N, C-alpha and C positions, 0 to 999 in steps of 0.2 A: 493870732487874733483870735479867739472864738468868735465865729458871726455866725447868727441866723441867714440862711440865704433868704435872698430877694422875694422870691416867689414864698415863700414862707411869712415870712413879711407882708407882702400884699393880701395873704390867705384871711389874716386876722384882718386887714382892711373891709376886704370883701366881706369874713363875716360880719362884722361892726354893724352890716344891715339887718343881719338877721336877730340881732340881740337889742335893734334900734324900732325894730317891728313889732307885729304883733307875735304870739305864739303859737307855731304852724303856718306861718304868712310863706307863700310859695314867691319866689324872686327868680325872675328870666336873666338870661346872661345879658340881659339887652339892659335891662334894670337898672342891674348890679356895676355893671360897665358904665353908664352913662351919670350913676349917683359916685361912685370913685374915682372914676378921669381915670382909671384904669383903660387899657388897649380892650378892645373885646377879644382878640388872639388870644388875647394874656389870660380874662377872664374865665374863657371857656376850658384852658387848656387846665387852671386849676381847679375849676367845680368836677373835671372829668377826676381831677384826684384824689379830689376830697370826699366823693361820691364814693369811690374805690375804696378808700380808707374809713370810710363807715364814719363819717362826721357830717355828711348833707343825705339827704333824699334824691333822686331824680323822680319828678314825676313826668309823664309824656302827655303828649295831648295841645290843644290849642289853650288851653291855660295852665300849661305844664310848666316848672321850673326847678326849683330845686329849695329845700325845706332843710332845717335841721335835723338830724335824727334824736336826736336828743336835746332836753333844757340845758340853754347855754354855762347853766352853772355845771354843768356833768362836761361839758366837753372843755379838756383841760390843753393845756398849752401846746403839751406832750402829744397827745393825739392829731395836733395839725401841724406840727414840725414831722411826727411822722408821718403822718400822709403825702405829703409835699416833700420831703427831704431822704425817708427810710429815717430808722432806730437812730439816736442819739450813740454817739461812736469817736472819744477823742484822739481815738489812734485805733492803727488797722488792728493791731492783734487785740483790741478788745469784743470787735463785731465779728474776729474769726474770717476775714473779708477775705485778709490776703496773707501769705505764703512768707513769712518773714526766716530768709534763711539765718537771722541770729538769734531766733524765739527757745532754741532749746539751752544757750548761755547767757539771755539778757538778763541782767538784774532785775528791769524791770517787770516782768515777764508776770503779770497778773496784779503788778502796782497801780494799773491804768484803772483797775476793774475798781476800785473804791470809789476814786473822783468821779467816774463817768457813774458808777450808784446816784452821787450824791446832785451830782445834777439833774438828772435822769427823776431826780425823784423829786430837785427844785421846781424842774418844767409842770413834773405830774401834779403839784400841789395849785399850781394856777389855774387858773380859769378863764374860759373866752368870758365868761360876766368878767372877772378882774380885771382883764386886762384890755379891752374895749368899751371905751367908755363911749354909753349910746350917742351918737348923734343926728340930730334932724337934718337926713341928706339934703332935706329942701333949703332952708336957710342957710346951712349948716352949721349953726350953732349949737355946743350943747344944751342936750333937753335939761 
């Protein structure tokens, strides 16, 4: 089964706060945790990965927190998954991270690349705005 990780799924839930808020709004880890009901340590870990993956920008200081690096229609699902889980790779031979002893004689050598490219393209075509329906986190109802 091909499945997005729980952390990548939580990332989209967390990033829904940014879609629901105003452009440039800064969210603290505590605010995101309380709005999404995700544990603060999990939220903090994901936020750091999203900053490192250039999805979010961190702001220091008393009024600090996090904001989207780009508009929500410019952030793709691929950007989010890559920041959390690394590049999409269906098999080890697609991302060259594993030395496979069978690769020289494997009939699938390079064959997975086509499928992997199509899946990656699909993830690149869906934006954060597309996938994260803005929710009023105060009332819990769709806007």
